[in-house]
N, C-alpha and C positions, 0 to 999 in steps of 0.2 A: 665319462666320469661316470661311474658306473654306481646305481644303489639299489639295496634289494629292500623291497616292501610286501605287508604280511596284510593279506585285506581275504574276506568271508566272495566266493564266489557265488554268483547273485542267478546261479540254477541248481547244485547243488550244495552249497551251503559250510562246506569245506573251507578250514582253512588254508589258504595256498599264499607262494611270492612270488612274483614276476623281476626280471630285474630292467631295473628303466635306467634309460637314458640320461643323465640329470643336463650333456650339452646342451637339449633342445630343450629352451624354455618350455614350450605350449605343444603336445600334437599329441594325435587320437588314432590308434590304430587296434585290430581286431588279434588276439591273441584265447589261442586254447585253454584251456579249465588243465590244465594237470592230474586231475582226482578221475573230472566226469569226461572231459574231448569237447566237452560244448565250446562255443565262441564267445569273448567278450568282448566287449567296444570296451581299450580303455583309456582314457585320458589322465594324466598325469603333466601336472602346471609346477613349473621350477623356477625359481626366483634368487639369485646368486647361489646354485647348485645345490637351494632348501629346495626339496619337495613342500607347496601350500598347499595345494589339492591335488585329491583325487578320487574320478569317476568312473565306475567300471557297473556297464551295463548289458543283460545280457540280450541278446541278439537270440529270435527267436529263430526253430529250425522248421 
């Protein structure tokens, strides 16, 4: 089960979206911004397939 989530990049402040895997309750991974290509640490948390928390942190290069 996948869900698209929109948020603001912590590097360039542009609105971007990512496809999240709702089948895993909590996860942390690194994904590059589709606008500025800088790495973002993404931590979504799901409960019963619903996104209940989402954090996106800048990873300094």
